[in-house]
MIGU-429683 format. One record per atom (N, C-alpha, C, O): residue in one letter; x, y, z. Coordinates in Angstrom, 3 decimals. Example, Ala and Ser with C-alpha at 12.3 -4.5 7.8 and 13.67 -1.06 7.14 Angstrom:
<rs>
R:res:u:v:w
R:a:13.190:-5.690:7.800
R:a:12.300:-4.500:7.800
R:a:13.200:-3.300:7.800
R:a:14.236:-3.319:8.465
R:s:12.850:-2.250:7.080
R:s:13.670:-1.060:7.140
R:s:12.900:0.030:7.870
R:s:13.409:1.138:8.039
</rs>
This chain:
<rs>
R:res:u:v:w
R:m:1.125:-1.156:0.295
R:m:-0.067:-0.050:0.486
R:m:0.680:1.500:0.757
R:m:0.834:2.050:1.847
R:a:1.093:2.015:-0.628
R:a:1.170:3.374:-1.203
R:a:1.001:4.415:0.327
R:a:0.259:3.921:1.176
R:i:1.468:5.405:0.582
R:i:1.619:5.992:1.324
R:i:1.516:7.630:0.217
R:i:2.451:7.925:-0.528
R:e:0.491:8.331:0.304
R:e:0.882:9.735:-1.134
R:e:1.817:10.720:-0.023
R:e:2.634:9.855:0.293
R:w:2.043:11.389:0.409
R:w:2.914:12.195:1.138
R:w:2.374:13.315:0.423
R:w:2.339:13.392:-0.805
R:v:1.950:14.191:1.236
R:v:0.907:15.945:0.827
R:v:2.199:17.282:0.958
R:v:2.703:17.483:2.063
R:r:2.444:17.750:0.276
R:r:3.536:18.978:0.641
R:r:2.603:20.044:0.855
R:r:1.494:20.266:0.369
R:p:3.451:20.779:1.866
R:p:2.857:21.954:3.433
R:p:1.559:22.951:2.189
R:p:0.345:23.137:2.114
R:a:3.498:23.541:1.017
R:a:1.843:23.779:0.101
R:a:0.586:24.058:-0.200
R:a:-0.243:24.965:-0.130
R:s:0.748:22.817:-0.608
R:s:-0.471:22.615:-0.932
R:s:-1.801:22.340:-0.187
R:s:-2.870:22.284:-0.794
R:i:-1.663:22.119:1.548
R:i:-2.066:22.313:2.696
R:i:-2.753:23.938:2.688
R:i:-3.918:24.331:2.634
R:v:-1.793:24.453:2.747
R:v:-1.936:25.831:2.963
R:v:-2.632:26.157:1.743
R:v:-3.558:26.969:1.744
R:h:-2.298:25.660:0.867
R:h:-3.140:26.434:-0.877
R:h:-5.244:26.012:-0.251
R:h:-6.245:26.711:-0.097
R:n:-4.935:24.588:-0.105
R:n:-6.339:24.036:0.219
R:n:-6.693:24.949:1.810
R:n:-7.724:25.603:1.965
R:f:-5.875:24.843:2.607
R:f:-7.034:26.026:4.184
R:f:-7.356:27.141:3.139
R:f:-8.500:27.555:2.955
R:c:-6.428:27.524:2.575
R:c:-7.160:28.929:2.218
R:c:-7.963:28.868:1.327
R:c:-8.701:29.837:1.500
R:y:-8.337:28.232:0.325
R:y:-9.304:27.637:-0.871
R:y:-10.744:27.918:0.481
R:y:-11.586:28.799:0.656
R:l:-10.307:26.381:1.318
R:l:-11.793:26.602:2.169
R:l:-12.478:28.335:2.673
R:l:-13.543:28.825:2.295
R:i:-11.335:29.023:3.718
R:i:-11.654:29.554:3.838
R:i:-12.233:31.255:3.155
R:i:-12.789:32.292:3.516
R:l:-11.477:30.431:1.656
R:l:-12.707:32.015:0.631
R:l:-13.886:31.193:0.533
R:l:-14.746:32.074:0.508
R:i:-14.485:30.144:0.463
R:i:-14.757:29.425:-0.584
R:i:-16.258:29.449:0.734
R:i:-17.410:29.627:0.339
R:t:-15.892:29.220:2.386
R:t:-16.382:29.485:3.605
R:t:-17.057:31.568:3.127
R:t:-17.905:32.205:2.502
R:a:-16.049:31.678:3.882
R:a:-16.362:33.485:3.364
R:a:-17.450:33.987:2.785
R:a:-18.281:34.669:3.386
R:n:-17.556:33.409:0.545
R:n:-18.392:33.443:-0.363
R:n:-19.631:33.306:0.491
R:n:-20.446:34.206:0.689
R:r:-19.685:31.977:1.015
R:r:-20.884:31.357:1.278
R:r:-21.796:32.172:2.693
R:r:-22.998:31.988:2.886
R:d:-20.932:33.049:3.543
R:d:-21.520:33.433:4.775
R:d:-21.855:34.775:4.089
R:d:-22.961:35.240:4.367
R:h:-21.103:35.444:3.268
R:h:-21.286:36.751:1.902
R:h:-22.539:36.958:1.830
R:h:-23.358:37.766:2.266
R:i:-22.501:35.685:0.923
R:i:-24.463:35.412:0.218
R:i:-25.329:35.128:1.678
R:i:-25.898:36.209:1.824
R:q:-25.657:34.433:2.608
R:q:-25.855:34.190:3.855
R:q:-26.192:35.891:4.339
R:q:-27.362:36.267:4.279
R:i:-25.375:36.623:4.693
R:i:-25.703:38.250:4.764
R:i:-26.755:38.826:3.708
R:i:-27.916:39.217:3.830
R:k:-26.037:38.738:2.817
R:k:-27.079:39.556:1.893
R:k:-28.938:38.901:1.699
R:k:-29.765:39.717:1.291
R:q:-29.328:37.679:1.973
R:q:-29.653:37.348:2.388
R:q:-31.100:37.580:3.334
R:q:-32.294:37.797:3.129
R:g:-29.935:37.337:4.788
R:g:-30.608:38.561:5.842
R:g:-30.948:39.342:5.615
R:g:-32.077:39.591:6.038
R:l:-30.123:40.537:4.614
R:l:-30.118:41.741:4.872
R:l:-31.965:42.146:3.705
R:l:-32.790:42.988:4.061
R:n:-32.077:41.432:2.656
R:n:-32.778:41.452:2.993
R:n:-34.247:41.170:2.908
R:n:-35.180:41.741:2.342
R:r:-34.149:40.141:3.627
R:r:-35.307:39.490:4.285
R:r:-36.104:40.687:5.323
R:r:-37.207:41.202:5.501
R:r:-34.831:40.709:5.800
R:r:-34.905:42.165:7.039
R:r:-35.391:43.290:6.447
R:r:-36.093:44.092:7.065
R:k:-35.101:43.414:5.378
R:k:-35.700:44.953:4.826
R:k:-37.026:44.542:4.110
R:k:-37.294:45.433:3.304
R:g:-37.736:43.788:4.087
R:g:-38.776:42.901:3.699
R:g:-39.897:43.265:4.467
R:g:-40.981:43.791:4.216
R:g:-39.238:42.764:5.648
R:g:-39.983:43.158:7.128
R:g:-40.301:44.252:8.178
R:g:-41.078:44.351:9.127
R:h:-39.702:44.748:7.806
R:h:-38.777:46.487:8.398
R:h:-40.437:46.936:7.240
R:h:-41.580:46.829:7.684
R:n:-40.126:47.388:5.860
R:n:-41.379:47.904:4.601
R:n:-42.412:47.336:5.327
R:n:-43.120:48.160:5.906
R:g:-42.735:46.057:5.482
R:g:-44.233:45.797:6.371
R:g:-44.911:46.638:7.605
R:g:-46.095:46.758:7.922
R:l:-43.640:47.206:8.217
R:l:-44.211:47.236:9.549
R:l:-44.427:48.842:9.661
R:l:-45.072:49.367:10.569
R:v:-43.673:49.677:8.404
R:v:-44.223:50.891:8.799
R:v:-45.413:51.174:8.210
R:v:-46.258:52.047:8.409
R:k:-45.288:49.961:7.186
R:k:-47.097:50.288:6.164
R:k:-48.140:49.722:7.819
R:k:-49.143:50.352:8.154
R:s:-47.819:48.948:8.323
R:s:-48.927:48.555:9.217
R:s:-48.425:50.080:10.264
R:s:-49.404:50.789:10.497
R:y:-47.673:50.379:10.607
R:y:-47.680:51.676:11.348
R:y:-48.241:52.727:10.842
R:y:-48.895:53.585:11.435
R:e:-48.020:52.667:9.896
R:e:-49.276:54.376:9.455
R:e:-50.592:53.927:8.877
R:e:-51.380:54.577:8.191
R:k:-50.654:52.919:9.215
R:k:-52.336:51.955:8.407
R:k:-53.125:52.553:9.999
R:k:-54.009:53.403:10.112
R:l:-52.344:51.659:11.219
R:l:-52.876:52.205:12.752
R:l:-53.138:53.379:12.785
R:l:-54.206:53.838:13.190
R:r:-51.878:54.234:12.221
R:r:-51.907:55.729:13.286
R:r:-53.318:56.289:12.483
R:r:-54.309:56.669:13.106
R:q:-53.248:56.275:11.372
R:q:-54.740:56.703:10.580
R:q:-55.446:56.373:10.621
R:q:-56.343:56.932:9.989
R:e:-55.712:55.366:11.254
R:e:-57.620:54.461:11.509
R:e:-57.465:55.555:13.007
R:e:-58.205:56.529:13.141
R:t:-56.269:55.142:14.154
R:t:-56.466:56.092:14.866
R:t:-56.461:57.417:15.156
R:t:-56.957:57.978:16.133
R:q:-55.633:58.055:13.883
R:q:-56.599:59.963:13.623
R:q:-58.098:60.403:13.157
R:q:-58.741:61.368:13.571
R:s:-58.621:59.071:11.822
R:s:-60.251:58.742:11.701
R:s:-60.588:59.041:13.574
R:s:-60.719:60.132:14.127
R:l:-60.647:57.760:14.148
R:l:-61.583:57.497:15.248
R:l:-61.732:58.827:15.985
R:l:-62.858:59.193:16.324
R:i:-60.523:59.659:16.281
R:i:-60.004:60.764:16.959
R:i:-61.018:61.595:16.336
R:i:-61.935:61.953:17.075
R:t:-61.035:61.930:15.269
R:t:-61.464:63.136:14.079
R:t:-63.129:62.795:14.478
R:t:-63.903:63.663:14.882
R:a:-63.615:60.874:14.206
R:a:-64.718:60.619:14.581
R:a:-65.574:61.207:15.903
R:a:-66.773:61.480:15.959
R:g:-64.485:61.314:17.010
R:g:-64.952:61.481:17.917
R:g:-65.342:60.045:18.487
R:g:-66.238:59.970:19.328
R:k:-64.688:58.921:18.043
R:k:-65.190:57.208:18.662
R:k:-64.267:56.615:19.170
R:k:-64.216:55.392:19.306
R:a:-63.034:57.780:19.670
R:a:-61.601:57.269:20.430
R:a:-62.147:57.266:21.459
R:a:-63.252:57.677:21.813
R:p:-61.129:56.657:22.095
R:p:-61.633:56.438:23.567
R:p:-61.096:58.294:24.530
R:p:-60.463:59.072:23.815
R:c:-61.281:58.569:25.400
R:c:-60.776:59.687:26.272
R:c:-59.747:60.087:26.493
R:c:-59.315:59.667:27.567
R:g:-58.767:61.066:25.706
R:g:-57.380:61.330:25.827
R:g:-56.815:60.418:24.715
R:g:-55.597:60.300:24.579
R:g:-57.474:59.934:24.121
R:g:-56.530:58.661:22.957
R:g:-55.918:60.220:22.042
R:g:-56.532:61.283:21.951
R:q:-54.522:59.880:21.450
R:q:-53.946:60.589:20.954
R:q:-53.002:59.923:19.534
R:q:-52.768:58.722:19.669
R:v:-52.621:60.360:18.632
R:v:-52.125:59.707:17.730
R:v:-50.126:59.896:17.994
R:v:-49.404:60.689:18.599
R:p:-49.957:58.893:17.301
R:p:-48.288:59.283:18.070
R:p:-48.093:60.757:17.012
R:p:-48.587:61.124:15.947
R:l:-46.956:61.386:18.114
R:l:-46.565:62.495:16.676
R:l:-45.353:62.263:15.833
R:l:-45.904:61.214:15.500
R:e:-44.720:62.251:15.461
R:e:-43.287:62.312:14.223
R:e:-42.427:61.991:15.267
R:e:-42.058:60.827:15.112
R:l:-41.785:62.654:16.573
R:l:-40.836:62.929:17.181
R:l:-40.950:62.424:17.709
R:l:-39.914:61.782:17.881
R:q:-42.021:61.997:18.567
R:q:-42.516:60.029:19.712
R:q:-41.935:59.341:18.101
R:q:-40.778:58.981:18.319
R:r:-42.209:59.110:16.982
R:r:-41.374:57.131:16.034
R:r:-40.408:58.293:15.775
R:r:-39.670:58.220:16.758
R:c:-40.018:59.220:15.108
R:c:-38.578:59.233:14.980
R:c:-37.336:59.336:16.438
R:c:-36.180:59.603:16.112
R:k:-37.587:59.153:17.734
R:k:-37.060:58.784:18.600
R:k:-36.636:56.805:18.668
R:k:-35.662:56.054:18.716
R:e:-38.271:56.766:18.624
R:e:-38.150:55.372:18.565
R:e:-37.878:54.537:17.407
R:e:-37.779:53.311:17.394
R:e:-37.786:55.234:16.571
R:e:-36.577:54.593:15.716
R:e:-35.363:54.830:15.786
R:e:-34.686:54.022:15.151
R:t:-34.713:55.748:16.390
R:t:-33.209:55.939:15.961
R:t:-32.627:54.873:17.240
R:t:-31.571:54.240:17.254
R:e:-33.718:54.926:18.288
R:e:-32.777:53.987:19.759
R:e:-32.824:53.037:19.404
R:e:-32.190:52.193:20.038
R:r:-34.004:52.371:17.548
R:r:-34.126:50.770:17.332
R:r:-32.833:50.301:16.659
R:r:-32.180:49.259:16.719
R:l:-32.681:51.666:15.877
R:l:-32.041:51.275:15.242
R:l:-30.279:51.292:15.383
R:l:-29.440:50.620:14.783
R:n:-30.112:52.451:16.528
R:n:-28.772:52.497:16.630
R:n:-28.526:51.448:17.808
R:n:-27.501:51.558:18.481
R:h:-29.403:50.480:18.058
R:h:-29.292:48.471:19.265
R:h:-29.261:47.831:17.736
R:h:-28.749:46.712:17.706
R:e:-29.625:48.237:16.724
R:e:-29.476:47.081:15.666
R:e:-28.207:47.458:14.988
R:e:-27.681:46.671:14.201
R:r:-27.768:48.441:15.210
R:r:-26.342:49.424:14.685
R:r:-25.375:48.775:15.372
R:r:-24.281:48.496:14.883
R:m:-25.716:48.514:16.492
R:m:-24.220:48.272:17.579
R:m:-24.186:46.947:17.418
R:m:-23.085:46.412:17.291
R:t:-25.823:45.870:17.381
R:t:-25.210:44.973:16.869
R:t:-24.363:44.542:15.986
R:t:-23.238:44.049:16.063
R:m:-25.297:44.885:14.859
R:m:-25.095:44.350:13.570
R:m:-23.119:44.766:13.590
R:m:-22.394:43.971:12.992
R:h:-22.451:46.025:14.312
R:h:-21.139:46.136:14.035
R:h:-20.252:45.531:14.954
R:h:-19.056:45.789:14.813
R:l:-20.670:44.632:16.046
R:l:-19.987:43.684:17.470
R:l:-19.678:42.666:16.307
R:l:-18.559:42.309:15.940
R:w:-21.297:42.142:15.639
R:w:-21.134:40.774:15.100
R:w:-19.886:40.413:13.611
R:w:-19.264:39.371:13.404
R:l:-19.881:41.641:12.844
R:l:-18.783:42.032:11.360
R:l:-17.758:42.188:12.842
R:l:-17.521:41.113:13.393
R:q:-17.398:42.943:13.231
R:q:-15.953:43.045:13.621
R:q:-14.944:41.381:14.748
R:q:-13.804:41.129:15.136
R:a:-16.957:40.433:14.819
R:a:-15.757:39.043:15.258
R:a:-16.202:38.489:14.073
R:a:-16.555:37.315:14.184
R:e:-16.307:39.064:12.775
R:e:-16.325:37.962:11.524
R:e:-15.046:38.576:10.791
R:e:-14.645:37.658:10.075
R:k:-14.351:39.493:10.649
R:k:-13.579:40.361:10.687
R:k:-12.261:39.358:11.002
R:k:-11.580:38.730:10.192
R:d:-12.111:39.456:12.923
R:d:-11.374:38.850:13.543
R:d:-11.297:37.533:13.136
R:d:-10.130:37.195:12.934
R:e:-12.153:36.623:12.933
R:e:-11.878:35.388:12.386
R:e:-11.612:35.371:10.946
R:e:-11.418:34.215:10.570
R:l:-11.562:35.912:10.355
R:l:-10.801:36.294:8.291
R:l:-9.686:35.852:9.449
R:l:-9.260:34.764:9.838
R:s:-9.413:37.314:9.824
R:s:-7.248:37.686:10.131
R:s:-6.769:36.410:10.312
R:s:-5.740:35.915:9.852
R:y:-7.765:35.828:11.159
R:y:-6.742:34.435:12.114
R:y:-6.691:33.879:11.278
R:y:-5.524:33.585:11.018
R:a:-7.548:33.418:10.442
R:a:-7.770:32.471:9.461
R:a:-6.512:32.614:7.906
R:a:-5.902:31.935:7.080
R:s:-6.688:33.599:8.220
R:s:-5.822:34.366:7.103
R:s:-4.220:33.996:7.325
R:s:-3.414:33.321:6.685
R:s:-4.162:34.723:8.473
R:s:-2.945:34.594:9.423
R:s:-2.035:33.245:9.306
R:s:-0.913:33.173:8.804
R:i:-2.977:31.951:10.033
R:i:-2.437:30.593:9.887
R:i:-2.788:30.108:7.957
R:i:-2.404:29.134:7.310
R:g:-3.260:30.755:7.743
R:g:-2.183:30.454:5.766
R:g:-1.578:30.822:5.490
R:g:-1.042:30.490:4.433
R:q:-1.225:31.695:6.142
R:q:0.263:32.274:5.491
R:q:1.158:31.755:5.928
R:q:2.230:31.843:5.329
R:g:1.041:30.873:7.369
R:g:1.812:30.581:7.782
R:g:2.597:31.111:9.924
R:g:3.327:30.664:10.809
R:s:1.579:32.465:9.550
R:s:2.087:32.764:11.075
R:s:0.671:32.651:12.134
R:s:-0.431:32.327:11.691
R:s:0.831:32.859:13.060
R:s:-0.214:32.004:13.820
R:s:-0.033:33.730:15.168
R:s:-0.696:33.777:16.204
</rs>
């Protein structure tokens, strides 16, 4: 039975190839996830606007509960700013971790640790 020896250079090449394939797959998954979220956000905005208009109609017609108010633009902006800041921070931390992993894998592929 013959034993086939693999040169270290081919191991590094194969390792780098696996890193690139994994990075490409992750990139595709990120794009798909962002596109899914985009549709969800648009739907939420439309549904919020519809409820806001219905509330305004009820207030105008005098059928709303006593003291009922339509959310003002400033309130919506503050809520949206808080939500977006949280999402931005979460995305930043996740991307930083991905960058660190790719940098580490790249350094291993180049022969330094």
